[in-house]
C-alpha positions in Angstrom: -31.9 -21.3 9.6 -28.4 -22.7 9.9 -28.0 -25.3 12.6 -25.0 -25.5 15.0 -23.6 -28.6 13.3 -23.7 -26.8 9.9 -22.0 -23.8 11.3 -19.2 -25.9 12.8 -18.8 -27.6 9.4 -18.5 -24.3 7.6 -16.0 -23.0 10.1 -13.8 -26.2 9.7 -13.9 -25.8 5.9 -13.2 -22.1 5.8 -10.5 -22.4 8.5 -8.6 -25.0 6.5 -8.9 -22.7 3.4 -7.6 -19.8 5.5 -4.6 -21.9 6.6 -3.7 -22.6 3.0 -3.9 -19.0 2.0 -1.9 -17.9 5.1 1.0 -20.2 3.9 1.1 -18.3 0.6 0.7 -14.9 2.4 3.7 -15.7 4.6 5.9 -16.2 1.6 4.8 -12.9 0.1 5.1 -11.0 3.4 8.8 -12.4 3.7 9.6 -10.9 0.4 8.0 -7.6 1.3 9.9 -7.3 4.6 13.2 -8.3 3.0 13.4 -11.8 4.3 14.0 -13.4 0.9 15.1 -17.0 0.5 18.9 -17.2 0.1 20.4 -18.5 -3.2 21.4 -22.1 -3.0 24.6 -22.7 -0.8 26.4 -26.0 0.0 26.0 -27.2 3.5 29.8 -27.0 4.0 30.0 -23.4 2.8 32.0 -21.1 5.1 30.4 -18.5 7.4 32.0 -15.7 5.3 30.3 -17.0 2.2 26.9 -17.2 3.9 27.5 -13.6 5.1 27.9 -12.5 1.5 24.6 -14.2 0.6 22.8 -12.3 3.3 24.2 -9.0 2.0 23.0 -9.9 -1.5 19.3 -9.4 -0.6 17.8 -6.3 -2.3 14.4 -5.3 -0.9 12.8 -4.0 -4.1 9.3 -5.6 -3.2 8.9 -3.0 -0.4 9.5 -0.2 -2.9 7.0 -1.7 -5.4 4.3 -2.0 -2.9 4.9 1.3 -1.0 5.0 3.3 -4.3 1.3 2.3 -4.7 0.3 2.5 -1.0 1.8 5.9 -0.6 -0.6 7.4 -3.1 -3.8 5.7 -1.8 -5.0 8.3 0.7 -8.8 8.6 1.5 -9.9 12.2 2.1 -13.6 11.9 2.5 -16.9 10.4 1.2 -19.5 12.0 -1.0 -23.0 10.8 -0.4 -26.2 12.2 -2.0 -25.0 15.7 -1.5 -22.5 17.7 -3.8 -20.0 18.1 -1.0 -18.0 15.6 1.2 -20.1 14.3 4.1 -18.8 15.6 7.3 -20.8 13.2 9.6 -19.4 10.1 7.8 -15.9 11.5 8.0 -16.1 12.5 11.7 -18.3 9.9 13.3 -17.3 6.9 11.2 -13.9 7.5 9.8 -12.0 9.5 12.3 -13.8 8.2 15.4 -12.6 4.7 14.5 -9.0 5.9 13.8 -9.3 4.8 10.2 -6.9 7.5 9.0 -4.2 5.4 10.8 -5.5 1.9 9.9 -6.4 2.6 6.2 -2.7 2.7 5.0 -2.1 -0.6 6.8 -5.2 -2.2 5.2 -4.0 -1.0 1.7 -0.4 -2.2 2.2 -1.5 -5.7 3.3 -3.9 -6.0 0.4 -1.2 -4.9 -2.0 1.4 -7.3 -0.6 -0.7 -10.4 0.1 -3.7 -9.9 -2.2 -6.4 -9.2 0.4 -7.1 -7.6 3.7 -10.4 -7.0 5.6 -12.6 -4.5 7.4 -15.5 -5.2 9.7 -18.5 -3.3 11.1 -20.4 -3.9 14.3 -22.8 -1.7 16.3 -21.8 -0.6 19.7 -23.6 -2.1 22.7 -25.8 0.9 23.2 -26.4 1.2 19.4 -25.2 4.9 19.2 -22.1 4.3 17.1 -20.6 2.0 14.7 -17.4 0.1 15.5 -15.3 -0.2 12.2 -12.1 -2.2 12.4 -9.3 -3.1 10.1 -8.9 -6.9 10.1 -5.9 -9.0 9.2 -6.0 -11.3 6.3 -4.3 -13.9 8.5 -7.4 -14.0 10.7 -10.2 -13.6 8.1 -11.6 -15.5 5.1 -14.6 -15.1 2.9 -16.6 -16.7 0.2 -18.3 -14.8 -2.6 -21.7 -15.3 -4.2 -21.5 -17.6 -7.2 -21.4 -15.4 -10.3 -20.9 -12.2 -8.3 -17.4 -12.1 -6.9 -17.9 -8.7 -5.2 -20.8 -9.8 -3.0 -19.7 -11.6 0.2 -21.8 -14.8 1.0 -20.2 -15.7 4.3 -17.1 -14.6 6.2 -15.0 -16.0 9.1 -12.8 -14.4 11.7 -10.6 -16.7 13.7 -8.1 -15.7 16.3 -6.3 -17.0 19.3 -5.9 -16.1 22.8 -2.5 -17.6 23.7 -2.8 -16.5 27.3 -6.2 -18.0 27.8 -5.4 -21.0 25.7 -8.5 -20.5 23.6 -9.3 -20.1 19.9 -12.2 -17.9 19.0 -14.3 -17.7 15.8 -17.1 -15.5 14.5 -19.0 -16.7 11.4 -21.1 -14.2 9.5 -23.7 -15.7 7.2 -26.0 -14.0 4.6 -28.9 -15.9 6.2 -29.1 -13.2 8.9 -27.1 -15.1 11.6 -23.8 -14.6 13.3 -22.3 -17.6 15.2 -19.7 -17.3 17.9 -17.5 -20.4 18.4 -14.7 -21.5 20.7 -12.0 -24.2 20.7 -9.1 -25.2 23.0 -5.7 -23.8 22.0 -2.9 -26.4 21.9 0.4 -25.6 20.2 -1.3 -23.3 17.9 -3.6 -25.9 16.4 -7.3 -26.6 16.6 -8.6 -30.1 16.4 -11.4 -30.2 13.9 -13.8 -31.8 16.3 -13.2 -29.3 19.1 -15.2 -26.3 17.9 -18.3 -25.5 19.9 -21.0 -22.9 19.3 -21.1 -20.5 22.2 -24.0 -18.3 21.1 -25.9 -17.2 18.0 -27.0 -13.6 17.4 -29.1 -12.0 14.8 -27.1 -10.2 12.1 -27.7 -6.5 12.6 -27.3 -5.9 8.9 -29.9 -8.5 7.8 -28.6 -10.6 4.9 -25.5 -8.5 4.4 -22.2 -9.8 5.9 -20.4 -7.4 8.2 -16.9 -8.3 7.1 -15.8 -7.0 3.8 -12.6 -7.8 1.8 -10.2 -5.3 0.2 -9.2 -7.3 -2.9 -6.1 -6.3 -4.8 -6.5 -7.0 -8.5 -9.9 -8.8 -8.0 -10.4 -12.0 -10.0 -13.7 -13.5 -11.1 -13.5 -16.2 -8.5 -13.6 -13.7 -5.7 -10.0 -13.8 -4.9 -7.2 -11.2 -5.4 -3.6 -11.2 -6.6 -0.6 -9.7 -4.9 1.5 -7.0 -6.5 4.5 -9.3 -5.9 3.3 -12.6 -7.2 4.2 -12.0 -10.8 7.8 -11.0 -10.1 9.1 -13.3 -7.4 11.4 -15.1 -9.9 12.9 -11.7 -10.9 13.7 -10.9 -7.2 15.4 -14.2 -6.9 17.4 -13.5 -10.0 18.4 -10.1 -8.7 19.5 -11.6 -5.4 21.5 -14.4 -7.2 23.2 -11.9 -9.5 24.0 -9.6 -6.6 25.6 -12.4 -4.6 27.8 -13.4 -7.6 28.8 -9.7 -7.9 29.8 -9.7 -4.2 31.7 -13.0 -4.6 33.6 -11.7 -7.6 34.5 -8.5 -5.8 35.6 -10.4 -2.7 37.8 -13.0 -4.5 38.8 -11.9 -8.0 38.2 -8.2 -8.5 41.9 -7.5 -8.3 45.0 -9.0 -10.1 46.6 -11.9 -8.6 50.4 -12.1 -9.0 52.2 -15.4 -9.4 55.9 -16.5 -9.6 57.6 -19.8 -10.4 61.2 -21.0 -10.2 62.1 -19.2 -7.0 62.9 -20.4 -3.6 60.4 -19.3 -0.9 62.1 -18.8 2.5 60.5 -20.0 5.7 60.6 -18.6 9.2 61.6 -20.3 12.4 58.1 -21.7 12.7 58.3 -23.3 9.3 55.8 -21.0 7.7 56.6 -19.5 4.3 57.6 -15.8 4.2 56.6 -13.5 1.4 59.8 -13.0 -0.6 58.8 -9.6 -2.2 57.7 -6.3 -0.7 55.2 -4.9 -3.2 55.4 -1.1 -3.7 55.5 1.3 -6.6 59.2 2.1 -6.1 60.3 -1.5 -5.8 61.4 -4.0 -8.4 61.1 -7.8 -8.3 64.3 -9.7 -9.2 65.6 -13.2 -9.0 69.0 -14.8 -9.6 67.4 -18.0 -10.9 67.3 -17.8 -14.7 64.2 -20.1 -14.6 62.2 -17.7 -12.6 59.0 -16.5 -14.1 56.6 -13.8 -13.1 53.0 -13.0 -14.1 49.5 -12.2 -13.0 45.9 -13.2 -13.5 43.5 -10.7 -14.9 40.9 -9.2 -12.5 37.3 -10.3 -13.1 35.3 -7.4 -14.5 32.3 -6.4 -12.4 30.5 -4.4 -15.1 28.8 -7.4 -16.6 27.2 -8.3 -13.2 26.1 -4.7 -12.7 24.5 -4.6 -16.1 22.7 -7.9 -15.6 21.3 -6.6 -12.3 20.1 -3.4 -13.9 18.4 -5.3 -16.6 16.6 -7.6 -14.1 15.5 -4.5 -12.1 14.1 -2.9 -15.3 12.2 -6.0 -16.0 10.7 -5.9 -12.5 9.8 -2.2 -13.1 8.2 -3.0 -16.5 6.1 -5.9 -15.1 4.9 -4.0 -12.1 4.5 -0.6 -14.0 6.8 1.1 -11.4 8.9 4.0 -12.8 12.5 2.7 -13.2 14.0 5.7 -11.4 12.3 4.6 -8.2 14.1 1.2 -8.2 17.3 2.2 -9.8 17.8 5.5 -8.0 18.8 7.2 -11.2 17.0 10.4 -12.3 18.4 12.5 -15.1 17.2 16.0 -15.9 13.7 15.1 -17.1 11.1 17.7 -18.1 7.8 17.8 -16.3 6.1 16.2 -19.3 8.7 13.5 -19.5 8.4 12.7 -15.8 4.6 12.6 -16.0 4.9 10.1 -18.9 7.2 7.9 -16.9 4.8 7.8 -14.0 1.7 7.3 -16.2 1.8 3.5 -15.7 2.0 3.8 -11.9 -0.7 6.5 -11.8 -3.1 4.3 -13.8 -2.4 1.3 -11.6 -3.1 3.3 -8.4 -6.4 4.6 -9.9 -7.4 1.0 -10.6 -6.6 -0.1 -7.1 -8.5 2.9 -5.7 -11.6 1.7 -7.6 -11.5 -1.7 -5.9 -10.7 -0.4 -2.4 -13.0 2.5 -2.7 -16.0 0.1 -3.2 -15.1 -1.7 0.0 -14.7 1.5 2.0 -18.1 2.6 0.7 -19.7 -0.6 1.8 -18.2 -0.3 5.3 -19.4 3.3 5.6 -22.9 2.4 4.5 -23.0 -0.4 7.1 -21.7 2.0 9.6 -24.6 4.4 8.8 -27.0 1.5 9.1 -25.5 0.6 12.6 -26.2 4.1 13.9 -29.8 4.2 12.4 -29.0 6.8 9.8 -31.9 6.7 7.3 -29.5 7.5 4.4 -28.0 4.0 4.6 -31.0 2.6 2.8 -30.3 4.3 -0.5 -26.7 5.2 -1.0 -25.9 3.7 -4.4 -24.2 6.9 -5.4 -21.7 7.1 -2.5 -18.3 8.0 -3.7 -14.9 7.7 -2.0 -12.8 10.8 -2.3 -9.1 10.0 -2.9 -6.2 12.4 -2.8 -4.7 13.3 -6.2 -2.4 10.3 -7.1 -0.2 12.4 -9.5 2.8 14.1 -8.2 2.4 17.8 -9.2 4.3 20.7 -8.0 2.4 23.2 -5.6 2.7 26.0 -8.1 1.3 23.9 -11.0 -1.6 22.6 -8.8 -2.6 26.0 -7.6 -2.4 27.5 -11.0 -4.6 24.8 -12.4 -7.1 25.1 -9.6 -7.3 28.9 -10.0 -8.1 28.4 -13.7 -10.8 25.9 -12.8 -12.4 28.3 -10.4 -12.3 31.1 -13.0 -14.3 29.0 -15.5 -17.0 28.3 -12.9 -16.0 25.4 -10.7 -17.5 25.9 -7.2 -15.2 26.9 -4.4 -15.7 23.8 -2.4 -15.0 21.6 -5.4 -11.7 23.4 -5.8 -10.9 22.8 -2.1 -11.6 19.1 -2.7 -9.3 18.9 -5.7 -6.7 20.6 -3.6 -6.9 17.7 -1.1 -8.8 19.4 1.8 -10.6 17.0 4.2 -14.3 17.7 5.1 -13.2 19.2 8.4 -10.8 21.5 6.7 -13.4 22.7 4.2 -15.9 23.3 7.0 -13.3 25.3 8.9 -12.3 27.2 5.8 -16.0 28.0 5.1 -16.4 29.5 8.5 -13.2 31.5 8.1 -14.3 32.7 4.8 -17.7 33.8 6.2 -16.0 35.6 9.1 -13.7 37.3 6.7 -16.6 38.6 4.5 -18.4 39.9 7.6 -15.2 41.7 8.7 -14.7 43.3 5.2 -18.3 44.4 5.1 -18.0 46.0 8.6 -14.9 47.7 7.6 -16.4 49.0 4.4 -19.5 50.4 6.2 -17.3 52.2 8.8 -15.3 53.8 5.9 -18.4 55.2 4.3 -18.6 52.5 1.6 -15.6 53.8 -0.3 -13.5 50.7 0.1 -14.2 47.0 0.6 -17.3 45.2 -0.4 -19.7 48.2 -0.1 -19.5 50.2 -3.4 -21.0 53.5 -4.1 -24.1 53.9 -6.3 -23.1 54.8 -9.9 -23.8 58.3 -11.1 -26.4 59.0 -13.8 -23.6 59.7 -16.3 -22.1 56.2 -15.8 -23.3 53.7 -18.3 -25.1 50.8 -16.7 -24.5 47.2 -18.1 -27.4 45.8 -19.9 -29.0 42.4 -19.2 -27.5 39.3 -20.5 -29.2 37.2 -23.2 -30.3 34.7 -20.6 -31.8 37.5 -18.5 -33.7 38.9 -21.5 -35.1 35.4 -22.2 -36.4 35.2 -18.8 
């Protein structure tokens, strides 16, 4: 048994670790939302120069993260039956609005390295409450030597109106501690946590908060999709700012003249002595007068350097370059598929990690509702939408061929992307259609539809197959 003092000590330690990780997550989130750090600027720089720096920000991190998140769509769960389980989908997934929260969970895990989900039985024990949890409020420790097994987890959040911090500590010893602390300027004094109550863990020794780890590491942590390319983003922004500065100040020829008198107006300000136009000529009576111009600064080198940096970011993150550069030539279907192969493989790897967490949450949800299947679900499988972009015609043609070689109809529907509810509705529609066809055939005397006439004696009957003879 864990004492209250031990629980408070664990909460302090995990809270400090959470604050350190949140500082890193805030940096990654700022990159994702386009709030990048500006290139260095002197404190005396003009407001116009600072405006150019703000325009230089290119939000490629959002494209890199969303290109993966957009292809991660859960469409069902397969338990010990060959088909997707309608009960899990309806009572656990859709009843908890997870079709809305799942993309948010995936996006946060991709951008900040981790997000969370939690399960708790309802007060009457008739349903499971499954929630998406923010990585800014949750922290976990893994079992030594097994990074995928959660040993303890903390959720900490603030009620700014009620001026109170709350914490819920889940332990694998079968206990859940509820704690409170006063809220003061967003901080919690380490000696202010108090245990309000202790409840028995409804899931026994399994923790009810599960992490979605992006790129899981052996120490039980994850890595963001953006952490490897932050310097490249800074380089792109710096090069873009240099391009804007060159286009603003020196992307045009500057003419100069010496040895001439510049007239001045009544206010003493100089007056431009020449009116520049295509049909006008500059002349001067002074024999020492000289005219010339400075060459414009070419912008192509800046643009080429920016494109090169973008291609490096695409290569490091395995993002198709045309998604970042916006350039797509006339590629064949095979060439386009090869270009996306790296992204497809990356999405499949992320689906493996996220799928294990969703399966754990669904299994705990079944346990919370007293479903006996929760005790033995090692073969549960998350059904994901096809991550490859394939045309509708090509997809239907491939599915038709699979059906013709013997793939079951429901398996074809799954590959098409149908949800368990859609498959159930289609099955009912198919059965109704078969009954209508049989009724129509019967009313027409069995000459059309499903009912076929009995072959005549002169018609050759097909013999039994080899398998039938063996039987």
